[in-house]
DSSP file (Angstrom, degrees, kcal/mol; ACC not computed):
  #  RESIDUE AA STRUCTURE BP1 BP2  ACC     N-H-->O    O-->H-N    N-H-->O    O-->H-N    TCO  KAPPA ALPHA  PHI   PSI    X-CA   Y-CA   Z-CA
    1    1 A M     >        0   0    0      0, 0.0     4,-2.2     0, 0.0     3,-0.5   0.000 360.0 360.0 360.0 -40.0   56.1   73.9   86.4
    2    2 A W  H  >  +     0   0    0      1,-0.2     4,-2.4     2,-0.2     5,-0.2   0.895 360.0  55.5 -58.4 -38.3   55.8   77.6   87.7
    3    3 A P  H  > S+     0   0    0      0, 0.0     4,-2.0     0, 0.0    -1,-0.2   0.853 109.1  48.6 -65.4 -29.8   54.8   76.4   91.1
    4    4 A T  H  > S+     0   0    0     -3,-0.5     4,-2.1     2,-0.2    -2,-0.2   0.887 111.2  49.0 -71.9 -43.5   58.1   74.3   91.2
    5    5 A I  H  X S+     0   0    0     -4,-2.2     4,-2.7     2,-0.2     5,-0.2   0.876 111.9  48.1 -64.4 -40.1   60.2   77.2   90.1
    6    6 A V  H  X S+     0   0    0     -4,-2.4     4,-2.9     2,-0.2     5,-0.2   0.932 112.6  50.1 -68.3 -44.0   58.7   79.6   92.7
    7    7 A A  H  X S+     0   0    0     -4,-2.0     4,-2.2    -5,-0.2    -2,-0.2   0.893 112.3  46.4 -64.6 -37.6   59.2   76.9   95.4
    8    8 A V  H  X S+     0   0    0     -4,-2.1     4,-3.0     2,-0.2     5,-0.2   0.943 114.1  47.2 -64.7 -48.5   62.8   76.5   94.4
    9    9 A L  H  X S+     0   0    0     -4,-2.7     4,-2.9     1,-0.2     5,-0.2   0.923 113.0  50.9 -62.8 -42.5   63.5   80.2   94.2
   10   10 A G  H  X S+     0   0    0     -4,-2.9     4,-2.5     2,-0.2    -1,-0.2   0.916 109.7  48.8 -55.8 -46.0   61.7   80.5   97.6
   11   11 A T  H  X S+     0   0    0     -4,-2.2     4,-2.9     2,-0.2     5,-0.3   0.950 112.8  48.2 -65.7 -47.5   63.9   77.8   99.1
   12   12 A L  H  X S+     0   0    0     -4,-3.0     4,-2.5     1,-0.2    -2,-0.2   0.922 111.5  50.6 -63.1 -39.4   67.1   79.5   97.7
   13   13 A A  H  X S+     0   0    0     -4,-2.9     4,-2.7    -5,-0.2    -1,-0.2   0.919 109.2  49.9 -59.5 -43.7   66.0   82.9   99.0
   14   14 A G  H  X S+     0   0    0     -4,-2.5     4,-2.5    -5,-0.2    -2,-0.2   0.903 112.6  47.3 -68.9 -36.8   65.4   81.4  102.5
   15   15 A V  H  X S+     0   0    0     -4,-2.9     4,-2.5     2,-0.2     5,-0.2   0.929 112.7  49.7 -66.0 -41.4   68.9   79.8  102.5
   16   16 A A  H  X S+     0   0    0     -4,-2.5     4,-2.6    -5,-0.3    -2,-0.2   0.947 113.8  45.7 -60.9 -45.6   70.5   83.0  101.3
   17   17 A L  H  X S+     0   0    0     -4,-2.7     4,-2.4     1,-0.2    -1,-0.2   0.914 113.9  47.8 -65.3 -44.4   68.6   84.9  104.1
   18   18 A T  H  X S+     0   0    0     -4,-2.5     4,-2.2    -5,-0.2    -1,-0.2   0.875 113.5  47.5 -66.6 -38.6   69.5   82.4  106.7
   19   19 A S  H  X S+     0   0    0     -4,-2.5     4,-2.3     2,-0.2    -2,-0.2   0.881 112.9  48.8 -72.1 -36.7   73.3   82.4  105.6
   20   20 A A  H  X S+     0   0    0     -4,-2.6     4,-2.7    -5,-0.2    -2,-0.2   0.916 113.1  48.1 -70.2 -40.4   73.4   86.2  105.6
   21   21 A T  H  X S+     0   0    0     -4,-2.4     4,-2.6     1,-0.2     5,-0.2   0.931 112.8  48.4 -63.2 -46.3   71.7   86.3  109.1
   22   22 A Q  H  X S+     0   0    0     -4,-2.2     4,-2.1     2,-0.2    -1,-0.2   0.879 112.3  47.9 -64.2 -39.4   74.1   83.8  110.4
   23   23 A H  H  X S+     0   0    0     -4,-2.3     4,-2.6     2,-0.2    -2,-0.2   0.921 113.5  48.0 -69.0 -39.9   77.1   85.6  109.0
   24   24 A L  H  X S+     0   0    0     -4,-2.7     4,-2.3     1,-0.2    -2,-0.2   0.906 111.7  48.8 -59.5 -44.3   76.0   88.9  110.4
   25   25 A T  H  X S+     0   0    0     -4,-2.6     4,-2.3     2,-0.2    -1,-0.2   0.868 112.4  48.8 -67.1 -38.0   75.3   87.5  113.8
   26   26 A Q  H  X S+     0   0    0     -4,-2.1     4,-2.4    -5,-0.2    -2,-0.2   0.923 110.8  50.6 -70.5 -37.0   78.8   85.8  113.8
   27   27 A R  H  X S+     0   0    0     -4,-2.6     4,-2.2     2,-0.2    -2,-0.2   0.903 111.6  48.5 -65.2 -39.1   80.5   89.1  112.7
   28   28 A Q  H  X S+     0   0    0     -4,-2.3     4,-2.6     2,-0.2    -1,-0.2   0.919 110.8  50.7 -63.4 -44.5   78.6   90.9  115.6
   29   29 A A  H  X S+     0   0    0     -4,-2.3     4,-2.6     2,-0.2    -2,-0.2   0.915 111.7  46.9 -60.4 -42.8   79.7   88.3  118.1
   30   30 A L  H  X S+     0   0    0     -4,-2.4     4,-3.1     2,-0.2    -1,-0.2   0.898 112.4  49.6 -64.9 -39.9   83.3   88.6  117.0
   31   31 A A  H  X S+     0   0    0     -4,-2.2     4,-2.5     2,-0.2    -2,-0.2   0.929 111.2  50.4 -65.6 -42.1   83.2   92.4  117.2
   32   32 A D  H  X S+     0   0    0     -4,-2.6     4,-2.2     2,-0.2    -2,-0.2   0.909 110.3  49.2 -59.5 -46.9   81.6   92.1  120.6
   33   33 A Q  H  X S+     0   0    0     -4,-2.6     4,-2.5     1,-0.2    -2,-0.2   0.937 111.0  50.2 -59.8 -49.2   84.4   89.7  121.8
   34   34 A H  H  X S+     0   0    0     -4,-3.1     4,-2.8     1,-0.2     5,-0.2   0.919 108.6  52.2 -60.1 -40.5   87.1   92.0  120.4
   35   35 A R  H  X S+     0   0    0     -4,-2.5     4,-2.7     1,-0.2    -1,-0.2   0.925 110.0  47.9 -61.2 -42.2   85.6   95.0  122.2
   36   36 A R  H  X S+     0   0    0     -4,-2.2     4,-2.1     2,-0.2    -1,-0.2   0.880 112.8  50.3 -65.6 -33.2   85.6   93.1  125.5
   37   37 A E  H  X S+     0   0    0     -4,-2.5     4,-2.4     2,-0.2    -2,-0.2   0.931 112.8  44.8 -66.7 -43.0   89.2   92.1  124.9
   38   38 A V  H  X S+     0   0    0     -4,-2.8     4,-3.0     1,-0.2     5,-0.2   0.890 111.7  53.2 -68.8 -37.5   90.3   95.5  124.1
   39   39 A T  H  X S+     0   0    0     -4,-2.7     4,-2.5    -5,-0.2    -1,-0.2   0.910 111.6  45.7 -54.3 -47.8   88.3   96.9  127.1
   40   40 A D  H  X S+     0   0    0     -4,-2.1     4,-2.0     2,-0.2    -2,-0.2   0.896 113.3  51.1 -71.8 -38.9   90.1   94.4  129.4
   41   41 A A  H  X S+     0   0    0     -4,-2.4     4,-2.2     2,-0.2    -2,-0.2   0.923 111.3  46.2 -63.1 -43.6   93.5   95.3  127.8
   42   42 A I  H  X S+     0   0    0     -4,-3.0     4,-2.7     2,-0.2    -2,-0.2   0.931 112.3  51.6 -59.8 -46.7   93.0   99.0  128.3
   43   43 A K  H  X S+     0   0    0     -4,-2.5     4,-2.6     1,-0.2    -1,-0.2   0.875 109.2  51.3 -55.7 -37.4   91.9   98.4  131.9
   44   44 A H  H  X S+     0   0    0     -4,-2.0     4,-2.7     2,-0.2     5,-0.3   0.914 108.1  50.5 -71.3 -42.8   95.0   96.3  132.5
   45   45 A V  H  X S+     0   0    0     -4,-2.2     4,-2.5    41,-0.2     5,-0.2   0.944 112.0  48.1 -55.2 -50.3   97.3   99.0  131.2
   46   46 A L  H  X S+     0   0    0     -4,-2.7     4,-2.8     1,-0.2    -2,-0.2   0.907 113.0  49.0 -53.8 -46.2   95.6  101.6  133.4
   47   47 A E  H  X S+     0   0    0     -4,-2.6     4,-2.5     2,-0.2    -1,-0.2   0.888 111.1  46.7 -67.3 -41.4   95.8   99.3  136.4
   48   48 A T  H  X S+     0   0    0     -4,-2.7     4,-2.4     2,-0.2    35,-0.2   0.920 114.3  48.9 -70.8 -40.2   99.5   98.4  136.0
   49   49 A V  H  X S+     0   0    0     -4,-2.5     4,-2.2    -5,-0.3    -2,-0.2   0.944 113.0  47.7 -63.4 -44.6  100.4  102.1  135.4
   50   50 A L  H  X S+     0   0    0     -4,-2.8     4,-2.6    -5,-0.2     5,-0.2   0.917 110.1  51.0 -62.7 -41.9   98.5  103.1  138.5
   51   51 A A  H  X S+     0   0    0     -4,-2.5     4,-2.0     2,-0.2    -1,-0.2   0.884 111.2  50.2 -62.0 -38.6  100.1  100.3  140.6
   52   52 A Y  H  X S+     0   0    0     -4,-2.4     4,-2.2     1,-0.2    -1,-0.2   0.943 111.1  47.0 -67.7 -41.5  103.5  101.5  139.5
   53   53 A R  H  X S+     0   0    0     -4,-2.2     4,-2.5     2,-0.2    -2,-0.2   0.849 111.4  52.5 -67.0 -35.6  102.7  105.1  140.4
   54   54 A E  H  X S+     0   0    0     -4,-2.6     4,-1.9     2,-0.2    -1,-0.2   0.905 110.4  47.5 -67.3 -38.8  101.3  104.0  143.7
   55   55 A L  H  X S+     0   0    0     -4,-2.0     4,-1.8    -5,-0.2    -2,-0.2   0.919 112.1  50.9 -63.4 -43.2  104.5  102.1  144.5
   56   56 A Y  H  X S+     0   0    0     -4,-2.2     4,-2.3     1,-0.2    -2,-0.2   0.937 110.6  46.9 -62.6 -49.5  106.6  105.1  143.5
   57   57 A W  H  X S+     0   0    0     -4,-2.5     4,-2.2     1,-0.2    -1,-0.2   0.822 109.3  55.2 -65.8 -30.2  104.7  107.6  145.7
   58   58 A S  H  X S+     0   0    0     -4,-1.9     4,-2.1     2,-0.2    -1,-0.2   0.870 107.9  48.2 -69.0 -34.2  104.9  105.2  148.5
   59   59 A G  H  X S+     0   0    0     -4,-1.8     4,-2.6     2,-0.2    11,-0.2   0.884 110.6  52.3 -67.1 -37.3  108.7  105.1  148.1
   60   60 A I  H  X S+     0   0    0     -4,-2.3     4,-2.4     2,-0.2    -2,-0.2   0.890 107.7  51.8 -68.3 -37.8  108.8  109.0  147.9
   61   61 A D  H  X S+     0   0    0     -4,-2.2     4,-1.1     2,-0.2    -1,-0.2   0.944 112.4  44.9 -53.8 -50.4  106.8  109.1  151.2
   62   62 A K  H ><>S+     0   0    0     -4,-2.1     5,-2.4     1,-0.2     3,-0.7   0.932 111.9  52.3 -63.7 -40.5  109.2  106.8  152.9
   63   63 A A  H ><5S+     0   0    0     -4,-2.6     3,-1.5     1,-0.3    58,-0.3   0.862 104.2  56.8 -64.7 -32.7  112.3  108.8  151.4
   64   64 A R  H 3<5S+     0   0    0     -4,-2.4    60,-0.7     1,-0.3    -1,-0.3   0.796 108.4  48.8 -62.6 -26.9  110.8  112.1  152.7
   65   65 A A  T <<5S-     0   0    0     -4,-1.1    -1,-0.3    -3,-0.7    -2,-0.2   0.343 130.7 -97.6 -95.8   7.7  110.9  110.3  156.1
   66   66 A G  T < 5S+     0   0    0     -3,-1.5     2,-0.8     1,-0.2    -3,-0.2   0.436  89.6 116.0 100.3   1.9  114.5  109.2  155.6
   67   67 A D    > < +     0   0    0     -5,-2.4     3,-0.5    -6,-0.1    -2,-0.2  -0.891  29.5 170.9-106.4 106.9  114.1  105.6  154.4
   68   68 A T  G >   +     0   0    0     -2,-0.8     3,-1.9     1,-0.2     4,-0.2   0.426  55.7  96.3 -93.9   2.0  115.4  105.4  150.7
   69   69 A A  G >  S+     0   0    0      1,-0.3     3,-1.2     2,-0.2    -1,-0.2   0.792  77.2  63.4 -62.6 -25.4  115.2  101.6  150.6
   70   70 A G  G <  S+     0   0    0     -3,-0.5    -1,-0.3   -11,-0.2   -11,-0.2   0.509  97.0  58.0 -77.3  -3.2  111.7  102.0  148.9
   71   71 A L  G <  S+     0   0    0     -3,-1.9    -1,-0.2   -12,-0.2    -2,-0.2   0.339  74.5 132.8-101.7   4.3  113.3  103.7  145.9
   72   72 A A    X>  -     0   0    0     -3,-1.2     3,-1.3    -4,-0.2     4,-0.7  -0.295  62.8-128.1 -60.7 138.5  115.7  100.8  145.0
   73   73 A W  H >> S+     0   0    0      1,-0.3     3,-1.3     2,-0.2     4,-0.6   0.854 104.1  64.5 -59.6 -37.3  115.6  100.1  141.3
   74   74 A E  H >> S+     0   0    0      1,-0.3     3,-0.8     2,-0.2     4,-0.6   0.807  92.5  62.7 -57.0 -32.1  114.9   96.4  141.9
   75   75 A I  H <4 S+     0   0    0     -3,-1.3    -1,-0.3     1,-0.2    -2,-0.2   0.810 105.2  46.7 -65.5 -30.7  111.6   97.1  143.5
   76   76 A Y  H <X S+     0   0    0     -3,-1.3     4,-2.4    -4,-0.7    -1,-0.2   0.507  87.9  86.1 -91.5  -6.9  110.3   98.6  140.2
   77   77 A S  H <X S+     0   0    0     -3,-0.8     4,-2.3    -4,-0.6     5,-0.2   0.958  92.4  42.8 -63.5 -51.6  111.5   95.9  137.8
   78   78 A G  H  X S+     0   0    0     -4,-0.6     4,-2.7     1,-0.2    -1,-0.2   0.947 116.5  46.8 -59.9 -48.3  108.5   93.7  138.1
   79   79 A P  H  > S+     0   0    0      0, 0.0     4,-1.9     0, 0.0    -1,-0.2   0.857 111.3  52.7 -60.6 -35.0  105.9   96.5  138.0
   80   80 A R  H  X S+     0   0    0     -4,-2.4     4,-2.5     2,-0.2    -2,-0.2   0.936 110.0  48.6 -61.7 -48.4  107.8   98.0  135.0
   81   81 A T  H  X S+     0   0    0     -4,-2.3     4,-2.9    -5,-0.2     5,-0.2   0.920 107.5  55.7 -61.8 -42.8  107.5   94.6  133.2
   82   82 A A  H  X S+     0   0    0     -4,-2.7     4,-2.1     2,-0.2    -1,-0.2   0.893 108.0  48.5 -50.3 -45.8  103.9   94.4  134.0
   83   83 A I  H  X S+     0   0    0     -4,-1.9     4,-3.3     2,-0.2     5,-0.3   0.965 112.3  47.0 -54.4 -57.3  103.4   97.7  132.3
   84   84 A T  H  X S+     0   0    0     -4,-2.5     4,-2.9     1,-0.2    -2,-0.2   0.905 113.3  49.3 -59.1 -45.5  105.3   96.7  129.2
   85   85 A T  H  X S+     0   0    0     -4,-2.9     4,-1.8     2,-0.2    -1,-0.2   0.871 113.2  47.4 -68.5 -35.9  103.4   93.4  129.0
   86   86 A A  H  X S+     0   0    0     -4,-2.1     4,-2.0    -5,-0.2   -41,-0.2   0.925 112.9  47.5 -60.1 -50.7  100.1   95.1  129.4
   87   87 A R  H  X S+     0   0    0     -4,-3.3     4,-2.4     1,-0.2    -2,-0.2   0.935 112.7  49.2 -60.8 -47.5  101.0   97.7  126.8
   88   88 A D  H  X S+     0   0    0     -4,-2.9     4,-1.3    -5,-0.3    -1,-0.2   0.879 109.0  53.5 -64.3 -34.8  102.2   95.0  124.3
   89   89 A H  H  X S+     0   0    0     -4,-1.8     4,-1.2     2,-0.2    -1,-0.2   0.880 109.5  47.8 -65.1 -39.4   99.0   93.0  124.8
   90   90 A L  H  X S+     0   0    0     -4,-2.0     4,-2.8   -49,-0.2    -2,-0.2   0.874 109.1  54.0 -64.1 -42.5   96.9   96.1  124.0
   91   91 A G  H  < S+     0   0    0     -4,-2.4    -2,-0.2     1,-0.2    -1,-0.2   0.788 105.9  53.3 -66.1 -25.9   99.1   96.7  120.9
   92   92 A L  H  < S+     0   0    0     -4,-1.3    -1,-0.2    -5,-0.2    -2,-0.2   0.808 116.7  38.6 -73.1 -33.8   98.4   93.1  119.7
   93   93 A L  H  < S+     0   0    0     -4,-1.2     2,-0.4    -3,-0.1    -2,-0.2   0.848 115.6  46.9 -89.1 -37.1   94.6   93.7  120.0
   94   94 A A     <  -     0   0    0     -4,-2.8    -1,-0.1    -5,-0.1    61,-0.0  -0.839  48.7-170.2-116.4 143.0   94.1   97.3  118.8
   95   95 A D        +     0   0    0     -2,-0.4     2,-0.6    -3,-0.0    -1,-0.1   0.233  47.5 124.5-109.9  14.8   95.5   99.1  115.7
   96   96 A D     >  -     0   0    0      1,-0.2     4,-2.3     2,-0.0     5,-0.2  -0.696  49.1-156.0 -83.0 119.4   94.4  102.5  116.7
   97   97 A E  H  > S+     0   0    0     -2,-0.6     4,-2.5     1,-0.2     5,-0.2   0.847  92.1  52.1 -64.4 -39.8   97.5  104.9  116.6
   98   98 A A  H  > S+     0   0    0      2,-0.2     4,-2.3     1,-0.2    -1,-0.2   0.924 112.6  44.5 -61.6 -45.7   95.9  107.4  119.1
   99   99 A L  H  > S+     0   0    0      1,-0.2     4,-2.1     2,-0.2    -2,-0.2   0.920 115.0  47.4 -68.9 -39.0   95.0  104.7  121.6
  100  100 A L  H  X S+     0   0    0     -4,-2.3     4,-1.8     2,-0.2    -1,-0.2   0.844 112.1  50.1 -73.0 -34.0   98.4  103.0  121.4
  101  101 A A  H  X S+     0   0    0     -4,-2.5     4,-2.8    -5,-0.2    -1,-0.2   0.903 110.3  50.9 -70.1 -37.7  100.2  106.4  121.6
  102  102 A A  H  X S+     0   0    0     -4,-2.3     4,-2.4     1,-0.2     5,-0.2   0.927 110.9  49.1 -63.4 -43.5   98.1  107.2  124.8
  103  103 A A  H  X S+     0   0    0     -4,-2.1     4,-1.9     1,-0.2    -1,-0.2   0.886 111.2  47.8 -63.6 -37.8   99.1  103.9  126.3
  104  104 A E  H  X S+     0   0    0     -4,-1.8     4,-2.8     2,-0.2     5,-0.3   0.910 113.3  50.3 -72.2 -42.3  102.8  104.4  125.6
  105  105 A A  H  X S+     0   0    0     -4,-2.8     4,-1.7     1,-0.2    -2,-0.2   0.888 111.1  47.1 -61.8 -38.7  102.5  108.0  127.1
  106  106 A A  H  X S+     0   0    0     -4,-2.4     4,-1.6    38,-0.3     5,-0.2   0.912 112.5  50.1 -74.2 -36.6  100.9  106.8  130.2
  107  107 A A  H  X S+     0   0    0     -4,-1.9     4,-2.5    -5,-0.2    -2,-0.2   0.931 115.9  40.8 -68.0 -42.9  103.4  104.0  130.7
  108  108 A W  H  X S+     0   0    0     -4,-2.8     4,-2.1     1,-0.2    -1,-0.2   0.795 108.6  60.6 -79.4 -21.2  106.4  106.3  130.2
  109  109 A A  H  < S+     0   0    0     -4,-1.7     4,-0.4    -5,-0.3    32,-0.3   0.916 113.5  38.5 -65.7 -41.4  104.9  109.1  132.3
  110  110 A A  H >< S+     0   0    0     -4,-1.6     3,-1.4     2,-0.2     4,-0.4   0.956 118.3  46.5 -74.4 -51.8  104.8  106.6  135.2
  111  111 A I  H >< S+     0   0    0     -4,-2.5     3,-1.2     1,-0.3    -2,-0.2   0.857 106.1  60.6 -63.5 -30.2  108.2  104.9  134.5
  112  112 A D  G >< S+     0   0    0     -4,-2.1     3,-1.9     1,-0.3    -1,-0.3   0.649  82.7  82.2 -77.9  -9.9  110.0  108.3  134.0
  113  113 A L  G X  S+     0   0    0     -3,-1.4     3,-1.7    -4,-0.4    -1,-0.3   0.879  83.7  60.9 -51.9 -36.1  109.1  109.3  137.6
  114  114 A N  G <  S+     0   0    0     -3,-1.2    -1,-0.3    -4,-0.4    -2,-0.2   0.605  92.0  67.3 -70.8 -10.0  112.1  107.3  138.6
  115  115 A D  G <  S+     0   0    0     -3,-1.9    -1,-0.3    -4,-0.1    -2,-0.2   0.449  72.1 106.7 -88.9  -0.5  114.4  109.6  136.6
  116  116 A I  S <  S-     0   0    0     -3,-1.7     2,-0.5    -4,-0.2    14,-0.0  -0.669  75.2-131.3 -76.0 126.0  113.7  112.5  138.9
  117  117 A P        -     0   0    0      0, 0.0    16,-0.1     0, 0.0    -2,-0.1  -0.689  26.9-174.1 -79.5 128.6  116.9  113.0  140.9
  118  118 A L        -     0   0    0     -2,-0.5     9,-0.4     8,-0.0    12,-0.1   0.944   1.9-171.7 -93.9 -54.6  115.9  113.2  144.4
  119  119 A G        -     0   0    0      7,-0.1     2,-0.1    11,-0.1    -1,-0.0  -0.249  50.8 -32.8  78.0-179.2  118.8  114.1  146.7
  120  120 A P        -     0   0    0      0, 0.0     7,-0.4     0, 0.0     2,-0.3  -0.351  59.2-133.8 -79.5 155.7  118.4  114.0  150.5
  121  121 A A        -     0   0    0    -58,-0.3     2,-0.4     5,-0.1     5,-0.2  -0.799  17.3-165.7-106.1 147.2  115.2  115.0  152.2
  122  122 A S  B >  S-A  125   0A   0      3,-3.1     3,-1.4    -2,-0.3   -57,-0.0  -0.999  70.6  -7.5-133.3 132.1  115.1  117.3  155.3
  123  123 A D  T 3  S-     0   0    0     -2,-0.4    -1,-0.1     1,-0.3   -58,-0.1   0.903 132.5 -50.5  50.4  42.7  112.1  117.8  157.6
  124  124 A G  T 3  S+     0   0    0    -60,-0.7     2,-0.3     1,-0.2    -1,-0.3   0.608 121.3  87.6  74.7  10.4  109.9  115.7  155.3
  125  125 A R  B <   -A  122   0A   0     -3,-1.4    -3,-3.1   -61,-0.2    -1,-0.2  -0.993  64.3-135.9-145.2 147.9  110.7  117.4  152.2
  126  126 A F        -     0   0    0     -2,-0.3    -5,-0.1    -5,-0.2    -7,-0.1  -0.330  56.0 -65.8 -84.7 179.8  113.1  117.4  149.4
  127  127 A T     >  -     0   0    0     -9,-0.4     4,-2.9    -7,-0.4     5,-0.3  -0.190  51.4-105.2 -60.7 163.2  114.6  120.6  148.0
  128  128 A D  H  > S+     0   0    0      1,-0.2     4,-2.4     2,-0.2     5,-0.2   0.870 121.1  51.5 -58.7 -37.0  112.2  123.0  146.3
  129  129 A D  H  > S+     0   0    0      2,-0.2     4,-2.2     1,-0.2    -1,-0.2   0.884 112.5  45.4 -65.0 -39.5  113.5  122.1  142.9
  130  130 A V  H  > S+     0   0    0      2,-0.2     4,-2.5     1,-0.2    -2,-0.2   0.908 111.5  52.0 -74.4 -38.3  113.0  118.4  143.5
  131  131 A E  H  X S+     0   0    0     -4,-2.9     4,-2.3     2,-0.2    -2,-0.2   0.941 111.3  48.9 -57.5 -47.3  109.5  119.0  145.0
  132  132 A A  H  X S+     0   0    0     -4,-2.4     4,-2.9    -5,-0.3     5,-0.2   0.937 111.3  49.6 -56.1 -49.4  108.7  121.0  141.8
  133  133 A A  H  X S+     0   0    0     -4,-2.2     4,-2.5     1,-0.2    -1,-0.2   0.900 111.0  48.6 -58.1 -40.3  110.0  118.1  139.7
  134  134 A L  H  X S+     0   0    0     -4,-2.5     4,-2.0     2,-0.2    -1,-0.2   0.878 111.3  50.1 -74.6 -34.3  108.0  115.6  141.6
  135  135 A D  H  X S+     0   0    0     -4,-2.3     4,-2.4     2,-0.2    -2,-0.2   0.905 112.4  47.9 -65.1 -43.7  104.8  117.8  141.2
  136  136 A A  H  X S+     0   0    0     -4,-2.9     4,-2.2     1,-0.2    -2,-0.2   0.871 112.1  49.3 -72.6 -33.7  105.4  118.2  137.5
  137  137 A G  H  X S+     0   0    0     -4,-2.5     4,-2.5    -5,-0.2    -1,-0.2   0.866 110.0  50.1 -60.1 -40.5  105.9  114.4  137.2
  138  138 A R  H  X S+     0   0    0     -4,-2.0     4,-2.6     1,-0.2    -2,-0.2   0.923 111.4  50.7 -68.9 -41.8  102.8  113.6  139.1
  139  139 A D  H  X S+     0   0    0     -4,-2.4     4,-2.5     2,-0.2    -2,-0.2   0.884 110.3  47.7 -60.6 -41.0  100.9  116.1  136.8
  140  140 A R  H  X S+     0   0    0     -4,-2.2     4,-3.0     2,-0.2     5,-0.2   0.960 111.8  50.8 -64.8 -48.0  102.2  114.5  133.6
  141  141 A A  H  X S+     0   0    0     -4,-2.5     4,-2.4   -32,-0.3    -2,-0.2   0.917 112.1  47.1 -54.8 -46.3  101.4  111.0  134.9
  142  142 A R  H  X S+     0   0    0     -4,-2.6     4,-2.6     2,-0.2     5,-0.2   0.946 114.3  46.6 -57.0 -50.6   97.8  112.1  135.8
  143  143 A V  H  X S+     0   0    0     -4,-2.5     4,-2.3     1,-0.2    -2,-0.2   0.887 112.7  49.4 -66.1 -37.2   97.3  113.8  132.4
  144  144 A A  H  X S+     0   0    0     -4,-3.0     4,-1.6     2,-0.2   -38,-0.3   0.866 111.5  49.0 -61.7 -39.8   98.7  110.9  130.5
  145  145 A H  H  X S+     0   0    0     -4,-2.4     4,-1.9    -5,-0.2    -2,-0.2   0.906 112.4  49.1 -66.9 -39.4   96.4  108.4  132.5
  146  146 A T  H  X S+     0   0    0     -4,-2.6     4,-2.4     2,-0.2    -2,-0.2   0.910 109.2  51.7 -60.2 -47.1   93.4  110.7  131.7
  147  147 A A  H  X S+     0   0    0     -4,-2.3     4,-2.4     1,-0.2    -1,-0.2   0.840 108.0  52.6 -67.0 -28.4   94.3  110.8  128.0
  148  148 A L  H  X S+     0   0    0     -4,-1.6     4,-2.4   -46,-0.2     5,-0.3   0.904 109.1  49.7 -71.0 -39.5   94.5  107.0  127.9
  149  149 A V  H  X S+     0   0    0     -4,-1.9     4,-2.0     1,-0.2    -2,-0.2   0.907 112.9  46.6 -62.1 -37.4   91.1  106.8  129.4
  150  150 A Q  H  X S+     0   0    0     -4,-2.4     4,-2.5     2,-0.2    -2,-0.2   0.891 113.9  47.9 -75.6 -38.2   89.7  109.2  126.8
  151  151 A A  H  X S+     0   0    0     -4,-2.4     4,-2.2     2,-0.2    -1,-0.2   0.848 111.7  50.0 -69.5 -30.6   91.5  107.4  123.9
  152  152 A G  H  X S+     0   0    0     -4,-2.4     4,-2.4     2,-0.2    -2,-0.2   0.903 110.3  50.1 -70.0 -38.5   90.2  104.1  125.1
  153  153 A R  H  X S+     0   0    0     -4,-2.0     4,-2.4    -5,-0.3     5,-0.2   0.953 112.4  48.0 -62.6 -49.1   86.7  105.6  125.4
  154  154 A A  H  X S+     0   0    0     -4,-2.5     4,-1.6     1,-0.2    -2,-0.2   0.889 113.3  46.6 -56.7 -42.8   87.0  107.0  121.8
  155  155 A Y  H  < S+     0   0    0     -4,-2.2     4,-0.4     2,-0.2    -1,-0.2   0.900 113.5  47.8 -70.7 -37.1   88.3  103.8  120.4
  156  156 A L  H >< S+     0   0    0     -4,-2.4     3,-0.8     1,-0.2    -2,-0.2   0.887 113.5  47.7 -70.0 -39.3   85.6  101.6  122.1
  157  157 A H  H >< S+     0   0    0     -4,-2.4     3,-0.9     1,-0.2    -1,-0.2   0.764 106.6  57.9 -73.2 -26.9   82.7  104.0  121.0
  158  158 A S  T 3< S+     0   0    0     -4,-1.6    -1,-0.2     1,-0.2    -2,-0.2   0.633 102.9  55.6 -77.1  -9.5   84.1  104.0  117.5
  159  159 A R  T <         0   0    0     -3,-0.8    -1,-0.2    -4,-0.4    -2,-0.2   0.276 360.0 360.0-102.0   9.6   83.7  100.2  117.4
  160  160 A R    <         0   0    0     -3,-0.9    -1,-0.2  -125,-0.0    -2,-0.1   0.503 360.0 360.0 -72.0 360.0   79.9  100.1  118.3
């Protein structure tokens, strides 16, 4: 009878170990998938913000040369929507307040560039006040972009 009890206990222990191993493997696979999805979402926010900034600075270069058509509001509608969509997607995947705040700051630092009143350009430059505001806006956008990279890195490393 003892050999039967030992055999049953051994079988039950084997089943329990197999179940626990499968559960842990599945949890790790889900965590890895989530990490990849969040990584992709962070990259998408960064890419859309950068594309918006590139479009804006291209328009500024044209405006300095006298062509203000590149600054029309309609040009920025699609890229602004892309930023919002990317930021919202990240918000659905991640619950880290620092990461989401950094994504929000990077998005608005780019979008707010359009709020800088330009005025006319002369000899390839705006007035000194406008140029200073553009420099400050560029710096804010770069700092916010870098902060999002750092917040993303911290979030992803905390999920290892």
